[in-house]
C-alpha positions as a Markdown table, in Angstrom:
| # | Residue | x | y | z |
|---|---|---|---|---|
| 1 | Met | 30.5 | 58.1 | -92.7 |
| 2 | Arg | 28.3 | 55.5 | -91.2 |
| 3 | Thr | 28.2 | 52.3 | -93.3 |
| 4 | Ala | 26.6 | 48.9 | -92.8 |
| 5 | Arg | 29.1 | 46.5 | -91.3 |
| 6 | Trp | 28.4 | 44.0 | -94.0 |
| 7 | Leu | 29.3 | 46.3 | -96.9 |
| 8 | Val | 33.1 | 45.9 | -96.5 |
| 9 | Pro | 33.2 | 42.1 | -96.4 |
| 10 | Ala | 30.6 | 41.9 | -99.1 |
| 11 | Ser | 32.5 | 44.2 | -101.4 |
| 12 | Leu | 35.7 | 42.4 | -100.7 |
| 13 | Ala | 34.1 | 39.0 | -101.3 |
| 14 | Val | 32.6 | 40.2 | -104.6 |
| 15 | Ala | 36.0 | 41.6 | -105.7 |
| 16 | Leu | 37.9 | 38.4 | -104.9 |
| 17 | Leu | 35.3 | 36.3 | -106.8 |
| 18 | Met | 35.4 | 38.5 | -109.8 |
| 19 | Phe | 39.2 | 38.7 | -109.8 |
| 20 | Phe | 39.3 | 34.9 | -109.7 |
| 21 | Arg | 37.0 | 34.7 | -112.7 |
| 22 | Ala | 38.7 | 37.6 | -114.6 |
| 23 | Pro | 41.8 | 35.6 | -116.0 |
| 24 | Tyr | 39.5 | 33.1 | -117.6 |
| 25 | Leu | 37.5 | 35.8 | -119.4 |
| 26 | Ile | 40.7 | 37.7 | -120.4 |
| 27 | Asn | 42.3 | 34.5 | -121.7 |
| 28 | Ala | 39.2 | 33.8 | -123.8 |
| 29 | Ala | 39.1 | 37.3 | -125.3 |
| 30 | Pro | 40.6 | 37.7 | -128.8 |
| 31 | Glu | 44.1 | 39.0 | -129.1 |
| 32 | Glu | 44.7 | 42.4 | -130.7 |
| 33 | Ser | 46.0 | 42.0 | -134.3 |
| 34 | Thr | 49.3 | 44.0 | -134.0 |
| 35 | Met | 50.3 | 43.6 | -130.3 |
| 36 | Gly | 49.2 | 40.1 | -129.6 |
| 37 | Ala | 48.9 | 38.8 | -126.1 |
| 38 | Val | 50.6 | 41.8 | -124.4 |
| 39 | Gln | 47.5 | 43.9 | -125.2 |
| 40 | Lys | 45.7 | 42.0 | -122.5 |
| 41 | Ile | 47.5 | 44.2 | -120.0 |
| 42 | Phe | 44.7 | 46.6 | -121.0 |
| 43 | Tyr | 42.3 | 44.7 | -118.8 |
| 44 | Phe | 44.3 | 45.6 | -115.7 |
| 45 | His | 45.9 | 48.9 | -116.8 |
| 46 | Val | 42.8 | 50.8 | -117.8 |
| 47 | Pro | 40.6 | 49.8 | -114.9 |
| 48 | Ser | 43.3 | 50.7 | -112.4 |
| 49 | Ala | 43.7 | 54.1 | -114.2 |
| 50 | Ile | 39.9 | 54.7 | -113.9 |
| 51 | Val | 39.9 | 53.8 | -110.2 |
| 52 | Ala | 43.0 | 56.0 | -109.6 |
| 53 | Met | 41.2 | 59.0 | -111.2 |
| 54 | Leu | 38.0 | 58.3 | -109.4 |
| 55 | Ser | 39.9 | 58.2 | -106.1 |
| 56 | Ala | 41.6 | 61.5 | -106.9 |
| 57 | Ile | 38.1 | 63.1 | -107.4 |
| 58 | Val | 36.9 | 61.6 | -104.2 |
| 59 | Ser | 39.9 | 62.9 | -102.3 |
| 60 | Gly | 39.5 | 66.3 | -103.9 |
| 61 | Ile | 35.8 | 66.6 | -103.1 |
| 62 | Ala | 36.4 | 65.4 | -99.5 |
| 63 | Ser | 39.3 | 67.9 | -99.1 |
| 64 | Ala | 37.1 | 70.8 | -100.3 |
| 65 | Met | 34.4 | 69.7 | -97.7 |
| 66 | Tyr | 37.1 | 69.7 | -95.0 |
| 67 | Leu | 38.4 | 73.1 | -96.0 |
| 68 | Arg | 34.9 | 74.5 | -95.9 |
| 69 | Gly | 33.6 | 73.0 | -92.7 |
| 70 | Arg | 36.6 | 71.3 | -91.0 |
| 71 | Arg | 34.7 | 68.1 | -90.7 |
| 72 | Pro | 37.0 | 65.3 | -89.4 |
| 73 | Met | 35.2 | 62.6 | -91.4 |
| 74 | Ala | 35.8 | 64.5 | -94.7 |
| 75 | Asp | 39.5 | 64.6 | -93.8 |
| 76 | His | 39.4 | 60.9 | -93.1 |
| 77 | Val | 37.9 | 60.2 | -96.5 |
| 78 | Ala | 40.3 | 62.6 | -98.3 |
| 79 | Leu | 43.3 | 60.8 | -96.7 |
| 80 | Ala | 42.0 | 57.3 | -97.4 |
| 81 | Ala | 41.3 | 58.2 | -101.1 |
| 82 | Ala | 44.7 | 59.9 | -101.5 |
| 83 | Glu | 46.4 | 56.7 | -100.3 |
| 84 | Leu | 44.4 | 54.7 | -102.9 |
| 85 | Val | 45.4 | 57.1 | -105.7 |
| 86 | Val | 49.0 | 56.4 | -104.9 |
| 87 | Leu | 48.3 | 52.6 | -104.8 |
| 88 | Phe | 46.3 | 52.3 | -108.0 |
| 89 | Gly | 48.4 | 55.0 | -109.7 |
| 90 | Ala | 51.5 | 52.8 | -109.0 |
| 91 | Val | 49.7 | 49.9 | -110.8 |
| 92 | Val | 49.1 | 52.2 | -113.7 |
| 93 | Leu | 52.7 | 53.5 | -113.9 |
| 94 | Ala | 54.0 | 49.9 | -113.6 |
| 95 | Thr | 51.7 | 48.2 | -116.2 |
| 96 | Gly | 51.8 | 51.2 | -118.7 |
| 97 | Pro | 55.6 | 50.8 | -119.5 |
| 98 | Leu | 55.2 | 47.0 | -119.9 |
| 99 | Trp | 52.5 | 47.6 | -122.5 |
| 100 | Ala | 54.3 | 50.6 | -124.1 |
| 101 | Arg | 57.5 | 48.6 | -124.6 |
| 102 | Lys | 55.7 | 46.2 | -126.9 |
| 103 | Ala | 53.3 | 48.8 | -128.5 |
| 104 | Trp | 55.7 | 51.7 | -129.0 |
| 105 | Gly | 59.1 | 50.1 | -128.7 |
| 106 | Leu | 59.9 | 52.4 | -125.7 |
| 107 | Trp | 59.3 | 52.0 | -122.0 |
| 108 | Trp | 58.4 | 55.7 | -121.5 |
| 109 | Val | 57.5 | 58.6 | -123.8 |
| 110 | Trp | 57.2 | 62.2 | -122.6 |
| 111 | Glu | 53.7 | 62.7 | -124.0 |
| 112 | Ala | 50.8 | 64.6 | -122.4 |
| 113 | Arg | 48.8 | 61.8 | -120.8 |
| 114 | Leu | 51.9 | 60.1 | -119.3 |
| 115 | Val | 53.3 | 63.3 | -117.9 |
| 116 | Ile | 50.1 | 64.6 | -116.5 |
| 117 | Thr | 49.3 | 61.2 | -114.9 |
| 118 | Leu | 52.8 | 61.2 | -113.3 |
| 119 | Ile | 52.4 | 64.7 | -112.0 |
| 120 | Met | 49.0 | 63.8 | -110.5 |
| 121 | Trp | 50.4 | 60.7 | -108.8 |
| 122 | Met | 53.3 | 62.7 | -107.4 |
| 123 | Leu | 51.0 | 65.3 | -106.0 |
| 124 | Phe | 49.2 | 62.7 | -104.0 |
| 125 | Val | 52.5 | 61.3 | -102.9 |
| 126 | Ala | 53.3 | 64.8 | -101.7 |
| 127 | Tyr | 49.9 | 64.9 | -100.0 |
| 128 | Leu | 50.8 | 61.8 | -98.0 |
| 129 | Leu | 54.3 | 63.1 | -97.1 |
| 130 | Leu | 52.7 | 66.4 | -95.9 |
| 131 | Arg | 50.3 | 64.4 | -93.7 |
| 132 | Arg | 53.2 | 62.4 | -92.3 |
| 133 | Phe | 55.9 | 65.0 | -91.8 |
| 134 | Gly | 54.2 | 68.4 | -92.2 |
| 135 | Gly | 53.4 | 69.1 | -88.6 |
| 136 | Pro | 50.6 | 71.4 | -87.4 |
| 137 | Gly | 48.5 | 72.8 | -90.3 |
| 138 | Ser | 49.5 | 70.1 | -92.7 |
| 139 | Asp | 45.9 | 68.9 | -92.9 |
| 140 | Val | 44.9 | 72.3 | -94.6 |
| 141 | Leu | 48.0 | 72.4 | -96.8 |
| 142 | Ser | 47.6 | 68.8 | -97.9 |
| 143 | Ser | 43.9 | 69.4 | -98.7 |
| 144 | Ala | 44.9 | 72.2 | -101.1 |
| 145 | Val | 47.4 | 69.7 | -102.7 |
| 146 | Ser | 44.6 | 67.2 | -103.1 |
| 147 | Leu | 42.4 | 69.7 | -104.8 |
| 148 | Val | 45.1 | 70.5 | -107.3 |
| 149 | Gly | 45.5 | 66.7 | -108.0 |
| 150 | Ala | 41.8 | 66.3 | -108.5 |
| 151 | Val | 41.7 | 69.2 | -111.0 |
| 152 | Leu | 44.2 | 67.3 | -113.1 |
| 153 | Val | 41.9 | 64.4 | -113.6 |
| 154 | Pro | 40.0 | 65.9 | -116.6 |
| 155 | Phe | 43.3 | 66.8 | -118.2 |
| 156 | Val | 44.5 | 63.2 | -117.8 |
| 157 | Tyr | 41.3 | 61.9 | -119.5 |
| 158 | Trp | 41.0 | 64.5 | -122.3 |
| 159 | Ser | 44.7 | 65.0 | -123.0 |
| 160 | Val | 44.7 | 62.3 | -125.7 |
| 161 | Asn | 41.9 | 64.3 | -127.5 |
| 162 | Met | 43.4 | 67.8 | -127.0 |
| 163 | Trp | 46.9 | 67.0 | -128.0 |
| 164 | Arg | 48.4 | 64.6 | -130.5 |
| 165 | Thr | 49.8 | 61.8 | -128.4 |
| 166 | Met | 50.8 | 58.2 | -128.8 |
| 167 | His | 48.0 | 57.1 | -126.6 |
| 168 | Pro | 44.7 | 56.1 | -128.3 |
| 169 | Thr | 41.9 | 58.5 | -128.0 |
| 170 | Thr | 39.0 | 58.1 | -125.5 |
| 171 | Ser | 36.9 | 56.5 | -128.2 |
| 172 | Val | 38.8 | 53.2 | -127.9 |
| 173 | Val | 36.9 | 51.7 | -125.0 |
| 174 | Pro | 33.4 | 52.5 | -126.4 |
| 175 | Ser | 34.4 | 50.9 | -129.7 |
| 176 | Leu | 35.6 | 47.6 | -128.2 |
| 177 | Gln | 34.1 | 44.5 | -129.8 |
| 178 | Pro | 31.8 | 42.6 | -127.6 |
| 179 | Glu | 34.3 | 39.8 | -127.0 |
| 180 | Met | 36.7 | 42.4 | -125.5 |
| 181 | Met | 34.1 | 44.6 | -123.8 |
| 182 | Lys | 32.8 | 41.8 | -121.6 |
| 183 | Pro | 36.2 | 41.0 | -119.8 |
| 184 | Phe | 36.9 | 44.8 | -119.7 |
| 185 | Leu | 33.7 | 45.6 | -117.9 |
| 186 | Trp | 34.1 | 42.6 | -115.6 |
| 187 | Ser | 37.7 | 43.7 | -114.7 |
| 188 | Leu | 36.5 | 47.3 | -114.1 |
| 189 | Ala | 33.7 | 46.1 | -111.8 |
| 190 | Ala | 36.2 | 43.9 | -109.9 |
| 191 | Phe | 38.5 | 46.9 | -109.4 |
| 192 | Leu | 35.7 | 49.1 | -108.3 |
| 193 | Ala | 34.4 | 46.6 | -105.7 |
| 194 | Phe | 38.0 | 46.2 | -104.4 |
| 195 | Tyr | 38.4 | 49.9 | -104.3 |
| 196 | Leu | 35.2 | 50.3 | -102.3 |
| 197 | Ala | 36.3 | 47.7 | -99.8 |
| 198 | Leu | 39.7 | 49.3 | -99.3 |
| 199 | Leu | 38.3 | 52.9 | -99.1 |
| 200 | Leu | 35.7 | 52.0 | -96.4 |
| 201 | Thr | 38.2 | 50.0 | -94.4 |
| 202 | Arg | 40.8 | 52.7 | -94.5 |
| 203 | Val | 38.3 | 55.4 | -93.5 |
| 204 | Arg | 37.2 | 53.2 | -90.6 |
| 205 | Leu | 40.9 | 52.7 | -89.5 |
| 206 | Glu | 41.6 | 56.4 | -89.8 |
| 207 | Lys | 38.5 | 57.3 | -87.7 |
| 208 | Ser | 39.6 | 54.8 | -85.0 |
| 209 | Arg | 43.2 | 56.3 | -85.1 |
| 210 | Ala | 41.8 | 59.8 | -84.7 |
| 211 | Ala | 39.6 | 58.8 | -81.8 |
| 212 | Leu | 42.5 | 57.0 | -80.1 |
| 213 | Glu | 44.7 | 60.1 | -80.5 |
| 214 | Gln | 42.0 | 62.3 | -79.0 |
| 215 | Ala | 41.7 | 59.9 | -76.0 |
| 216 | Phe | 45.5 | 60.1 | -75.4 |
| 217 | Leu | 45.3 | 63.9 | -75.6 |
| 218 | Ala | 42.4 | 63.9 | -73.1 |
| 219 | Leu | 44.5 | 61.8 | -70.7 |
| 220 | Glu | 47.4 | 64.1 | -70.9 |
| 221 | Asp | 45.2 | 67.0 | -70.0 |
């Protein structure tokens, strides 16, 4: 993956500027009639969930490419994206209960979307553990785990439409009033820019680590 050197700092700078502006837009957005100010967790919870699902798909596609052609760069992308699934998934799993406690009166409910999201997150945690402690062949096994995690993404998204859950359906975001839609899209764009910067940086680091490892192996020979 050859990228222009300016893309990472540019993406990071855009993300930081947008995150700096986001609280002002969110504060100006109207409060939801029943939940009040706590509903504004939505502007962080939903974008982080979207980014986590996007990263799961990226990791799954890169893993499939690695299994097919054993391309090192595909493996680097799969690993970097898997780490970011765990990172942004943790944000989702932390902000969700904070919102649920006010909206539902409970921190956690064993409903479809929550359970499938947790399983997906745990699969990518398992992916990272395999890469760290699995030994020879762990790259292939972890790639299969990543594929399973990516397959769960559509179920995470559509679960609220397929089963009766406490989560709102997927029609909520498209139906947002303009005063709420603007800060939501702004926050989503900020998360996406931040994600791009992190992904490219992590891929570059993994590529350098692999090259250094190959150099050490060549010296030992």
